C-alpha positions as a Python dict, from the first residue, in 0.01 Angstrom:
ca = {
    (1, 'M'): (0, 0, 0),
    (2, 'S'): (141, 337, -93),
    (3, 'L'): (208, 605, 164),
    (4, 'F'): (-45, 837, -2),
    (5, 'K'): (-321, 574, 12),
    (6, 'E'): (-250, 502, 379),
    (7, 'F'): (-263, 873, 459),
    (8, 'R'): (-588, 916, 262),
    (9, 'D'): (-746, 624, 450),
    (10, 'F'): (-632, 772, 780),
    (11, 'A'): (-751, 1125, 699),
    (12, 'M'): (-1091, 1012, 575),
    (13, 'R'): (-1184, 818, 889),
    (14, 'G'): (-1487, 960, 1060),
    (15, 'N'): (-1302, 1037, 1382),
    (16, 'V'): (-1035, 1248, 1211),
    (17, 'V'): (-1291, 1448, 1015),
    (18, 'D'): (-1501, 1498, 1330),
    (19, 'L'): (-1192, 1614, 1516),
    (20, 'A'): (-1106, 1861, 1241),
    (21, 'V'): (-1458, 2004, 1248),
    (22, 'G'): (-1439, 2027, 1628),
    (23, 'V'): (-1110, 2217, 1614),
    (24, 'V'): (-1247, 2469, 1363),
    (25, 'I'): (-1567, 2522, 1561),
    (26, 'G'): (-1367, 2541, 1884),
    (27, 'A'): (-1143, 2813, 1742),
    (28, 'A'): (-1446, 3017, 1636),
    (29, 'F'): (-1610, 2957, 1975),
    (30, 'G'): (-1290, 3067, 2148),
    (31, 'K'): (-1296, 3397, 1958),
    (32, 'I'): (-1659, 3455, 2055),
    (33, 'V'): (-1591, 3386, 2422),
    (34, 'S'): (-1274, 3601, 2419),
    (35, 'S'): (-1480, 3886, 2278),
    (36, 'L'): (-1748, 3826, 2542),
    (37, 'V'): (-1489, 3840, 2818),
    (38, 'A'): (-1294, 4138, 2681),
    (39, 'N'): (-1588, 4352, 2571),
    (40, 'I'): (-1877, 4256, 2798),
    (41, 'I'): (-1751, 4105, 3125),
    (42, 'M'): (-1421, 4280, 3191),
    (43, 'P'): (-1536, 4647, 3158),
    (44, 'P'): (-1794, 4620, 3440),
    (45, 'L'): (-1553, 4409, 3645),
    (46, 'G'): (-1284, 4673, 3598),
    (47, 'L'): (-1534, 4940, 3698),
    (48, 'L'): (-1625, 4747, 4013),
    (49, 'I'): (-1260, 4725, 4117),
    (50, 'G'): (-1192, 5092, 4058),
    (51, 'G'): (-1175, 5138, 3681),
    (52, 'I'): (-873, 4914, 3637),
    (53, 'D'): (-821, 4773, 3288),
    (54, 'F'): (-649, 4436, 3322),
    (55, 'K'): (-481, 4469, 2983),
    (56, 'N'): (-285, 4771, 3106),
    (57, 'M'): (-160, 4601, 3422),
    (58, 'A'): (214, 4541, 3391),
    (59, 'W'): (545, 4555, 3575),
    (60, 'T'): (822, 4745, 3408),
    (61, 'L'): (1138, 4544, 3460),
    (62, 'K'): (1363, 4782, 3268),
    (63, 'P'): (1252, 5127, 3149),
    (64, 'A'): (1292, 5233, 2787),
    (65, 'V'): (1624, 5390, 2702),
    (66, 'G'): (1646, 5586, 2377),
    (67, 'E'): (1509, 5367, 2102),
    (68, 'T'): (1535, 5049, 2309),
    (69, 'P'): (1184, 4952, 2423),
    (70, 'A'): (1106, 4888, 2787),
    (71, 'V'): (1110, 4534, 2922),
    (72, 'V'): (758, 4484, 3056),
    (73, 'M'): (591, 4188, 3223),
    (74, 'Q'): (224, 4220, 3124),
    (75, 'Y'): (49, 4018, 3391),
    (76, 'G'): (-284, 4185, 3311),
    (77, 'I'): (-303, 4003, 2979),
    (78, 'F'): (-236, 3681, 3169),
    (79, 'I'): (-526, 3757, 3407),
    (80, 'Q'): (-744, 3824, 3102),
    (81, 'S'): (-645, 3484, 2958),
    (82, 'I'): (-736, 3313, 3286),
    (83, 'F'): (-1082, 3471, 3275),
    (84, 'D'): (-1118, 3361, 2910),
    (85, 'F'): (-1022, 3005, 3003),
    (86, 'I'): (-1262, 2986, 3298),
    (87, 'I'): (-1554, 3114, 3092),
    (88, 'I'): (-1474, 2886, 2795),
    (89, 'A'): (-1440, 2585, 3027),
    (90, 'F'): (-1771, 2669, 3197),
    (91, 'A'): (-1948, 2715, 2862),
    (92, 'I'): (-1816, 2381, 2736),
    (93, 'F'): (-1921, 2217, 3064),
    (94, 'L'): (-2275, 2349, 3020),
    (95, 'A'): (-2286, 2239, 2654),
    (96, 'I'): (-2174, 1887, 2745),
    (97, 'K'): (-2423, 1875, 3031),
    (98, 'V'): (-2707, 1964, 2791),
    (99, 'M'): (-2587, 1708, 2534),
    (100, 'N'): (-2573, 1436, 2801),
    (101, 'K'): (-2932, 1512, 2903),
    (102, 'L'): (-3044, 1490, 2539),
    (103, 'Y'): (-2869, 1155, 2493),
    (104, 'K'): (-3021, 1016, 2813),
    (105, 'K'): (-3369, 1116, 2694),
    (106, 'K'): (-3313, 940, 2362),
    (107, 'E'): (-3201, 623, 2539),
    (108, 'V'): (-3501, 624, 2773),
    (109, 'E'): (-3752, 684, 2493),
    (110, 'K'): (-3641, 377, 2296),
    (111, 'P'): (-3887, 92, 2351),
    (112, 'A'): (-3747, -252, 2406),
    (113, 'P'): (-3732, -447, 2079),
    (114, 'K'): (-3996, -714, 2039),
    (115, 'P'): (-3862, -1067, 2063),
    (116, 'S'): (-3843, -1259, 1739),
    (117, 'A'): (-4073, -1552, 1668),
    (118, 'E'): (-3785, -1788, 1740),
    (119, 'E'): (-3724, -1630, 2082),
    (120, 'V'): (-4095, -1651, 2169),
    (121, 'L'): (-4103, -2017, 2072),
    (122, 'L'): (-3789, -2094, 2275),
    (123, 'T'): (-3934, -1912, 2576),
    (124, 'E'): (-4253, -2119, 2554),
    (125, 'I'): (-4051, -2442, 2531),
    (126, 'R'): (-3844, -2339, 2834),
    (127, 'D'): (-4158, -2260, 3035),
    (128, 'L'): (-4313, -2597, 2939),
    (129, 'L'): (-3999, -2781, 3046),
    (130, 'K'): (-4000, -2600, 3380),
    (131, 'T'): (-4356, -2708, 3452),
    (132, 'K'): (-4276, -3080, 3393),
}
């Protein structure tokens, strides 16, 4: 089998395609949640803690000299990323919780399959043998 054919077989498996779709949707979802955090949640939170914008929070390790830029540790961006992660993780948790409830309902709604004629006949024979 050629290398190309093996790769094609691997790439066309359902799991790989599903994973690729999940990654693309996840990236788009991540952008939406980052925007939610940065533009909706963080401004009121900053206002509540005294008008502080997390993105501007930083420690200057070495000030700028001439054309050399300052060495800055921007811990505010890190805090922003932590908030993004927590909200994304919570949103995914809720989505999975809803999906699990939907799957449980589908499983419960399925009626038990009717036994085949052969199974009914065997059950009758078993019951007759028990009575003798």
